[in-house]
C-alpha positions as CSV (number, residue, x, y, z in Angstrom):
1,M,-72.2,-19.9,48.3
2,P,-69.3,-22.6,48.3
3,L,-66.1,-21.6,46.4
4,A,-66.6,-24.4,44.1
5,D,-70.4,-23.4,42.9
6,F,-69.1,-20.0,42.5
7,I,-66.4,-20.8,40.0
8,L,-68.9,-23.0,38.3
9,S,-71.3,-20.1,38.1
10,L,-68.4,-18.1,36.6
11,K,-67.6,-20.8,34.2
12,D,-71.2,-20.6,32.8
13,N,-71.1,-16.5,32.3
14,P,-70.5,-15.9,28.6
15,Y,-68.7,-12.2,29.5
16,F,-66.4,-13.8,31.9
17,G,-65.4,-16.9,29.6
18,A,-64.9,-14.5,26.7
19,G,-62.4,-12.0,28.4
20,F,-60.7,-15.1,29.9
21,G,-60.3,-16.6,26.3
22,L,-58.5,-13.4,25.3
23,V,-56.6,-12.6,28.2
24,G,-55.3,-16.5,27.7
25,V,-54.6,-16.4,24.1
26,G,-53.1,-12.8,24.2
27,A,-50.8,-14.6,27.3
28,G,-50.2,-17.4,25.0
29,V,-49.0,-15.3,22.2
30,A,-46.6,-13.3,24.5
31,V,-45.0,-16.2,25.8
32,M,-44.5,-17.8,22.0
33,R,-43.1,-14.5,21.0
34,K,-40.9,-14.1,23.7
35,S,-39.7,-17.9,23.5
36,S,-38.9,-17.3,20.0
37,Q,-37.1,-14.5,20.5
38,L,-35.1,-16.1,23.2
39,G,-34.5,-19.2,21.1
40,M,-33.5,-17.3,18.2
41,V,-30.6,-15.2,20.3
42,L,-29.2,-18.4,21.9
43,F,-29.3,-20.0,18.3
44,R,-27.3,-17.3,16.9
45,R,-24.9,-16.9,19.8
46,H,-24.4,-20.7,19.7
47,F,-25.0,-22.1,16.2
48,M,-24.1,-19.3,13.9
49,M,-21.1,-17.0,13.1
50,T,-21.0,-13.5,12.2
51,L,-17.9,-11.8,10.5
52,E,-18.1,-7.9,10.1
53,V,-15.6,-6.2,8.0
54,P,-15.5,-2.4,8.0
55,S,-14.7,-0.2,4.9
56,K,-11.6,1.0,6.8
57,D,-10.1,-2.6,6.5
58,K,-7.9,-3.1,4.0
59,S,-9.7,-6.6,3.1
60,Y,-13.0,-4.9,2.3
61,H,-12.5,-4.2,-0.9
62,W,-10.8,-7.7,-1.6
63,L,-14.1,-9.2,0.0
64,L,-16.2,-7.2,-2.0
65,Q,-14.8,-8.4,-5.5
66,W,-14.8,-11.8,-4.2
67,I,-18.1,-11.8,-3.3
68,T,-19.1,-10.1,-6.8
69,E,-17.6,-13.3,-8.4
70,R,-19.5,-15.8,-5.9
71,A,-23.0,-14.1,-5.7
72,T,-23.8,-14.2,-9.4
73,R,-27.5,-14.2,-9.0
74,T,-27.8,-11.0,-7.5
75,Q,-29.7,-8.5,-8.9
76,H,-28.8,-5.4,-6.5
77,L,-25.8,-4.4,-8.0
78,S,-23.0,-1.4,-7.5
79,V,-20.9,-0.2,-10.2
80,E,-17.0,0.4,-9.4
81,T,-15.1,2.2,-12.2
82,S,-11.4,1.3,-12.3
83,F,-8.7,1.7,-14.7
84,H,-6.1,-0.3,-16.2
85,Q,-2.5,0.3,-17.7
86,N,-1.3,-2.1,-20.1
87,E,2.6,-2.7,-21.0
88,M,2.3,-0.2,-23.9
89,G,1.2,2.6,-21.4
90,K,-2.6,2.9,-22.8
91,I,-5.0,2.9,-20.0
92,T,-8.4,1.3,-20.6
93,T,-11.5,1.5,-18.1
94,N,-13.2,-1.2,-16.5
95,F,-16.6,-1.9,-14.8
96,A,-16.6,-3.9,-12.1
97,F,-20.2,-4.8,-10.6
98,V,-20.3,-5.1,-6.8
99,P,-23.1,-6.2,-4.4
100,S,-25.3,-3.2,-3.3
101,P,-26.1,-2.1,0.2
102,G,-28.6,-4.6,1.3
103,T,-28.8,-8.6,1.8
104,H,-27.3,-11.0,-0.4
105,F,-27.0,-14.7,-0.1
106,F,-24.5,-17.2,-1.8
107,S,-23.1,-20.8,-1.2
108,Y,-19.7,-21.5,-0.1
109,K,-18.5,-25.2,0.1
110,G,-21.7,-26.1,1.0
111,T,-22.3,-23.3,3.5
112,W,-25.3,-20.9,2.9
113,I,-23.8,-17.1,3.9
114,R,-25.7,-14.2,4.4
115,V,-23.9,-10.9,3.3
116,E,-25.2,-7.6,4.2
117,R,-23.9,-4.4,3.2
118,N,-24.4,-1.5,4.8
119,R,-24.0,2.1,4.5
120,E,-24.5,4.6,7.4
121,K,-25.6,7.8,5.6
122,Q,-25.1,9.6,8.9
123,M,-21.3,8.4,9.2
124,M,-18.6,9.5,7.1
125,D,-15.2,8.6,6.6
126,F,-13.2,11.8,6.5
127,Q,-10.1,10.5,5.2
128,M,-11.9,9.3,2.0
129,G,-14.8,11.7,2.0
130,V,-17.3,8.7,1.5
131,P,-20.3,7.4,3.8
132,W,-18.9,4.7,6.5
133,E,-19.8,1.2,5.1
134,S,-19.3,-2.3,6.3
135,V,-20.2,-6.0,5.1
136,T,-21.4,-8.6,7.6
137,L,-21.2,-12.2,6.4
138,T,-23.3,-14.6,8.7
139,A,-23.4,-18.4,8.4
140,V,-24.8,-21.4,10.2
141,G,-22.4,-23.5,12.2
142,R,-18.8,-23.1,14.7
143,N,-16.3,-23.3,11.9
144,R,-14.4,-20.3,12.0
145,S,-12.4,-21.7,8.9
146,V,-14.7,-20.9,6.4
147,Y,-14.2,-17.3,7.2
148,F,-10.4,-17.7,7.0
149,N,-10.5,-19.4,3.7
150,I,-12.7,-16.9,2.3
151,L,-10.4,-14.1,3.3
152,E,-7.6,-16.0,2.2
153,E,-9.0,-16.8,-1.4
154,A,-10.0,-12.6,-1.5
155,K,-6.5,-12.0,-0.8
156,Q,-5.0,-14.2,-3.3
157,L,-7.9,-13.0,-5.9
158,A,-6.5,-9.5,-5.3
159,L,-2.9,-10.2,-5.7
160,Q,-3.2,-12.1,-8.9
161,K,-4.5,-8.7,-10.2
162,Q,-1.5,-7.0,-8.9
163,E,1.1,-9.8,-10.1
164,G,4.0,-8.3,-12.2
165,R,3.2,-4.7,-10.9
166,T,4.8,-2.5,-8.6
167,I,2.3,-0.6,-6.4
168,M,3.0,2.8,-5.2
169,F,1.3,4.2,-1.9
170,T,1.4,7.8,-0.5
171,A,0.6,9.0,3.1
172,L,-3.2,10.3,3.5
173,G,-4.2,10.9,6.7
174,S,-3.1,8.3,9.6
175,E,-2.8,5.6,6.5
176,W,-1.4,4.7,3.5
177,R,-3.5,4.9,0.0
178,Q,-2.6,3.2,-3.2
179,F,-1.5,6.2,-5.4
180,G,-2.2,6.0,-9.1
181,Y,-2.2,2.8,-11.2
182,P,-0.2,-0.6,-10.6
183,R,3.1,0.0,-12.7
184,K,4.4,-2.7,-14.4
185,K,7.7,-3.7,-12.7
186,R,10.9,-1.9,-14.1
187,P,13.6,-4.5,-14.9
188,I,16.5,-3.7,-12.7
189,S,18.9,-4.1,-15.6
190,S,17.2,-1.1,-17.4
191,V,18.6,1.2,-14.9
192,I,22.4,1.2,-15.6
193,L,24.4,2.4,-12.7
194,D,28.4,2.3,-12.6
195,R,30.0,-1.2,-12.4
196,G,28.9,-3.1,-9.5
197,I,26.7,-0.9,-7.7
198,S,23.3,-2.4,-8.6
199,E,24.5,-5.8,-7.7
200,K,25.9,-4.6,-4.5
201,I,22.7,-2.9,-3.3
202,L,20.5,-5.5,-4.6
203,Q,22.5,-8.4,-2.6
204,D,22.7,-6.3,0.7
205,V,19.0,-6.2,0.4
206,K,18.2,-9.4,-0.1
207,E,20.7,-10.6,2.7
208,F,18.6,-8.1,4.9
209,V,15.3,-9.9,3.9
210,D,16.5,-13.4,4.0
211,H,18.1,-13.4,7.4
212,P,15.8,-11.9,10.2
213,Q,16.9,-14.5,12.4
214,W,20.4,-13.3,12.6
215,Y,19.4,-10.1,13.6
216,M,17.0,-11.5,16.7
217,D,19.9,-14.1,17.8
218,R,22.3,-11.0,18.2
219,G,19.8,-8.4,19.6
220,I,20.1,-6.1,16.8
221,P,17.2,-4.1,15.6
222,Y,15.4,-5.6,12.4
223,R,15.6,-2.9,10.0
224,R,17.8,-1.3,7.2
225,G,18.8,2.0,6.0
226,Y,19.8,3.1,3.0
227,L,20.9,6.8,1.5
228,L,21.7,7.5,-2.2
229,H,23.0,10.4,-2.8
230,G,24.6,12.4,-6.1
231,P,23.5,14.9,-8.9
232,P,20.1,14.9,-9.8
233,G,19.0,13.0,-12.7
234,C,21.4,10.1,-12.3
235,G,19.3,7.3,-11.3
236,K,18.6,7.1,-7.7
237,S,14.5,7.3,-7.7
238,S,14.6,4.9,-11.0
239,Y,16.8,2.4,-9.3
240,I,14.4,2.1,-6.1
241,T,11.6,1.9,-8.5
242,A,13.3,-1.3,-9.9
243,L,14.5,-2.6,-6.9
244,A,10.8,-2.9,-5.7
245,G,10.2,-4.8,-8.7
246,A,12.8,-7.4,-8.4
247,L,11.9,-7.8,-4.7
248,D,8.3,-7.7,-5.3
249,Y,7.7,-4.8,-2.9
250,C,5.6,-2.1,-3.2
251,I,6.7,1.5,-2.4
252,C,5.5,4.0,0.3
253,V,6.7,7.3,-0.6
254,M,6.6,10.2,1.8
255,N,7.3,13.9,1.7
256,L,8.7,14.9,5.0
257,S,8.1,18.6,4.2
258,E,4.6,17.8,4.0
259,R,2.3,20.3,5.6
260,G,0.8,19.1,8.8
261,L,3.3,16.4,9.2
262,S,3.9,15.8,12.6
263,D,6.3,13.5,15.0
264,D,3.3,11.2,15.7
265,R,1.9,10.7,12.2
266,L,5.3,10.0,11.0
267,N,5.9,7.5,13.7
268,H,2.4,6.2,13.2
269,L,2.8,5.8,9.5
270,L,6.2,3.7,9.8
271,S,4.7,1.3,11.9
272,V,1.5,0.4,9.8
273,A,3.3,0.6,6.5
274,P,2.3,-2.5,4.2
275,Q,4.4,-5.5,4.6
276,Q,6.9,-6.0,2.0
277,S,7.4,-2.3,1.2
278,I,10.1,0.1,0.6
279,I,9.6,3.5,2.5
280,L,11.0,6.1,0.6
281,L,12.0,9.4,1.6
282,E,12.9,11.6,-1.5
283,D,15.2,14.8,-1.2
284,V,15.4,14.3,2.7
285,D,17.8,17.7,2.7
286,A,14.8,19.7,1.8
287,A,13.4,19.0,5.1
288,F,16.2,19.2,7.5
289,V,19.5,20.8,7.2
290,S,22.7,20.3,9.4
291,R,22.5,21.9,12.7
292,D,25.7,23.2,11.9
293,L,24.2,25.9,9.0
294,S,23.6,29.4,10.0
295,K,20.2,30.0,10.7
296,E,19.4,31.9,7.7
297,N,20.6,28.8,5.3
298,R,18.6,26.5,7.5
299,T,15.2,28.5,7.0
300,A,15.4,27.6,3.5
301,Y,15.1,24.1,3.5
302,Q,13.3,23.3,7.0
303,G,9.8,22.7,5.3
304,M,6.3,23.5,6.6
305,G,5.4,20.8,8.4
306,Q,5.1,20.4,12.3
307,L,7.6,17.5,12.4
308,T,10.9,17.9,14.3
309,F,14.5,16.5,13.8
310,S,14.3,14.6,17.1
311,G,11.1,13.2,15.9
312,L,12.5,12.0,12.7
313,L,15.5,10.6,14.4
314,N,13.4,8.6,17.0
315,A,10.8,7.3,14.2
316,L,14.0,6.3,12.3
317,D,16.0,4.4,15.2
318,G,14.3,5.4,18.9
319,V,12.8,3.4,21.0
320,A,9.3,3.3,19.7
321,S,10.4,2.8,15.8
322,T,9.3,-0.1,14.2
323,E,11.4,-3.3,12.7
324,A,11.2,-5.5,9.7
325,R,11.6,-2.1,7.5
326,V,13.5,-1.3,4.7
327,V,14.0,2.6,4.4
328,F,15.7,4.5,1.2
329,M,16.4,8.3,1.5
330,T,18.0,10.2,-1.4
331,T,19.3,13.6,-1.7
332,N,21.2,15.6,-4.2
333,H,23.3,17.2,-1.7
334,L,24.8,15.1,1.1
335,H,26.8,17.9,2.7
336,R,23.3,19.4,4.0
337,L,22.7,16.2,5.9
338,D,23.1,16.4,9.7
339,P,25.6,13.7,10.6
340,A,23.2,12.3,13.2
341,L,20.5,11.4,10.6
342,I,23.4,9.5,8.2
343,R,24.9,7.7,11.2
344,P,24.9,4.0,11.3
345,G,22.0,2.2,12.7
346,R,20.0,5.0,10.7
347,V,21.6,4.6,7.4
348,D,23.6,1.6,7.3
349,V,24.6,1.7,3.4
350,K,25.6,5.2,1.6
351,Q,26.1,5.0,-2.0
352,L,27.1,7.7,-4.3
353,I,25.1,7.6,-7.9
354,D,27.1,10.2,-9.9
355,Y,27.6,11.2,-13.2
356,C,27.9,8.8,-16.0
357,T,31.2,6.8,-16.2
358,S,32.6,5.2,-19.8
359,H,31.1,2.0,-18.5
360,Q,27.5,3.1,-18.1
361,L,27.5,5.4,-21.5
362,E,28.8,2.4,-23.5
363,H,26.2,0.2,-21.8
364,M,23.3,2.8,-22.5
365,F,24.5,3.3,-26.2
366,R,24.3,-0.6,-26.6
367,K,20.9,-0.7,-25.2
368,F,19.7,2.0,-27.5
369,Y,21.3,0.8,-30.7
370,P,22.1,-3.1,-30.0
371,D,23.2,-3.5,-33.8
372,A,25.7,-0.5,-33.8
373,G,28.7,-2.8,-32.5
374,D,31.0,-2.3,-29.9
375,H,33.4,-0.2,-31.4
376,K,30.9,2.7,-31.8
377,A,29.8,2.2,-28.3
378,V,33.5,3.0,-27.0
379,L,33.7,5.6,-29.4
380,F,30.4,7.4,-28.1
381,S,31.6,7.2,-24.6
382,E,35.1,8.8,-25.4
383,K,33.4,11.7,-27.2
384,V,30.8,12.5,-24.3
385,L,33.6,12.4,-21.7
386,E,35.5,14.6,-23.9
387,H,32.9,17.3,-24.5
388,S,30.9,16.8,-21.5
389,P,32.5,15.6,-18.6
390,K,29.8,15.5,-16.2
391,V,26.7,14.3,-17.7
392,S,23.8,12.3,-16.2
393,A,21.8,9.4,-17.3
394,A,18.7,11.5,-17.9
395,Q,20.5,13.7,-20.3
396,I,21.9,10.9,-22.0
397,Q,18.6,9.2,-22.4
398,G,16.8,12.7,-23.7
399,Y,19.9,12.8,-26.2
400,F,18.8,9.3,-27.6
401,M,15.1,10.2,-28.0
402,F,16.5,12.7,-30.5
403,H,18.4,10.1,-32.6
404,K,16.3,7.0,-31.8
405,D,17.1,5.7,-35.6
406,S,20.6,6.6,-36.2
407,A,23.6,5.6,-34.0
408,D,26.0,7.3,-36.3
409,S,24.0,10.6,-35.6
410,A,24.2,10.5,-31.8
411,I,27.7,9.9,-32.1
412,E,28.3,12.9,-34.5
413,N,26.2,15.4,-32.2
414,V,27.6,14.8,-29.0
415,R,28.3,18.6,-28.7
416,V,24.8,19.5,-28.1
417,L,24.5,17.4,-24.8
418,S,26.0,20.2,-22.5
419,T,22.9,22.1,-23.9
420,L,20.4,19.7,-22.7
């Protein structure tokens, strides 16, 4: 039988025709599926943009809050409870609804954007003790400026909520986390130091911040260190808080005696500190003392961490130390500090914040009793220095709290200052 006749006979065979049809349909469907998958891959690769923001990134919460205001029609929400402290110190509770894990859509300047918030139940952020999360934005097009604009708007929205406030950060693990509520900026004029001290430090910091090119042109490391020393309660920490407010800076507080603080961790924390921040090392004498002291005296102030003295020196002024940094250190016992720690380059400005002088006493009296008159302020100052020549600003402020309504009573009872 010729081959042509054989094929014609198969064509007329109903069993063969049915099988061939099924195979053909199956093959066609498979080809179409592969083609659509390949087409979708090529389309996503060349005509779609994807941005993933992990929960560890600083802009993650900014983005969630921004999406909340854009995706107003979503019905799948999660609640985030926050607290706000007003100017009077009263704390109120606020509830914010943010997109819950899942898929959401919103339009931004004519571009539809798909938002997918993922929560990995099997992965944990051990530093925060919460499941690992991420937000993925997907948009049609190749214009990356859409994402830059979104992140910039999210940043500005977050900064507006923090405007007029000072944010405190504390070290948690290998990064900085906000500590407590943003505080209302303290006016620098509210911290009364001796004549000229406040203006001197503020001018020096502004000179440093405004002239980075001057340091670069001369090959000088662009960092500045300050040491405020003096008796407790005289205004060292208060002044640093007010200074941060005057500069629109945040404050990163670090405890050098913290258990588990190592050389590498300290160096890393200093390198990842938020921009426009003051790094505050309080009571540095409690962590390290002079190498000339006896071993018995030294162990009382060495702390319990793994941080070494050489590690601290290298972090402040070593080869791997970061630049564009303002560091403030405070101590009540200057004589306990090793000369290597407070040499120029590590500490550029040393300032004594001492017991109240007549200038401070008169100024504080006028601030608490604005209607009392200058002659009473002078009289108060003279009586205080006569009975208590070494009195701190904290003692004076506490004393005024007992005589809030009577300037005459404050003048007549200065003898009790020595007991506060």
